C-alpha positions as CSV (number, residue, x, y, z in Angstrom):
1,M,3.5,93.2,22.5
2,L,3.3,90.0,24.2
3,R,3.4,87.8,21.5
4,P,7.1,87.4,20.3
5,N,7.9,86.8,16.6
6,K,11.4,86.1,15.1
7,H,11.8,89.6,14.1
8,M,11.2,91.0,17.8
9,N,13.9,92.4,19.8
10,P,13.3,90.6,23.1
11,E,15.4,93.4,25.0
12,R,12.4,96.0,23.9
13,S,9.4,93.9,24.7
14,V,6.7,94.6,27.2
15,L,7.8,91.8,29.4
16,S,11.5,93.3,29.4
17,L,10.4,96.6,30.7
18,A,8.0,95.4,33.0
19,G,10.8,93.8,34.7
20,A,12.8,96.9,34.7
21,L,10.1,99.0,35.9
22,L,9.0,96.4,38.6
23,S,12.7,96.7,40.0
24,H,12.7,100.5,39.9
25,L,9.2,100.3,41.9
26,R,10.6,97.9,44.4
27,E,13.1,100.6,45.6
28,A,11.2,103.5,45.2
29,R,7.9,102.2,46.5
30,I,5.8,105.2,44.9
31,E,6.9,106.8,41.9
32,T,4.8,109.3,39.7
33,Y,3.7,109.0,36.2
34,G,6.3,111.3,34.9
35,G,9.2,109.9,37.1
36,L,8.4,106.3,35.8
37,I,8.0,107.2,32.2
38,G,11.4,108.9,32.6
39,H,13.1,106.1,34.0
40,A,11.5,104.0,31.1
41,R,12.8,106.4,28.2
42,S,16.3,106.5,30.0
43,Q,16.6,102.5,30.1
44,F,14.8,101.7,26.8
45,G,14.9,104.9,24.7
46,G,11.9,104.9,22.8
47,A,9.5,103.1,25.3
48,D,6.5,105.4,24.7
49,A,4.8,103.0,22.8
50,I,4.9,100.1,25.1
51,F,4.7,101.8,28.5
52,V,1.0,101.8,28.9
53,P,0.6,98.0,27.8
54,T,3.2,97.5,30.4
55,M,1.9,99.2,33.1
56,S,-1.5,97.6,32.1
57,L,0.0,94.1,32.7
58,L,1.8,95.3,35.9
59,F,-1.8,96.3,37.1
60,L,-3.4,93.2,35.9
61,L,-1.0,90.9,37.7
62,G,-1.7,92.8,41.1
63,L,1.9,94.2,41.2
64,V,1.2,97.9,41.3
65,S,-1.8,100.2,42.0
66,Y,-2.4,103.7,40.7
67,H,-3.4,106.7,42.8
68,G,-5.3,109.5,40.5
69,K,-5.1,112.4,43.2
70,S,-1.3,112.2,43.1
71,D,-1.0,111.0,39.5
72,S,1.6,108.0,40.9
73,F,1.8,104.4,40.9
74,E,2.6,102.3,44.1
75,Y,4.3,98.8,44.3
76,V,2.0,96.6,46.2
77,G,3.3,93.2,45.2
78,P,5.0,90.3,47.3
């Protein structure tokens, strides 16, 4: 959810997870889907519900690209 409200925990938001995954992808450069969702689960516990919207946000911003053959994400940002 991109729209915050007063009941939302800012540490468990799409933007917070996007920052954590982006810093992980900057180091790894290429990460499989399973490895990336595993990293999200280890950092945020129940991140399954916001993982897909987070990756969609990073893709729309042009920071990651998806490779279908290897089922992996690549960091392509600045």
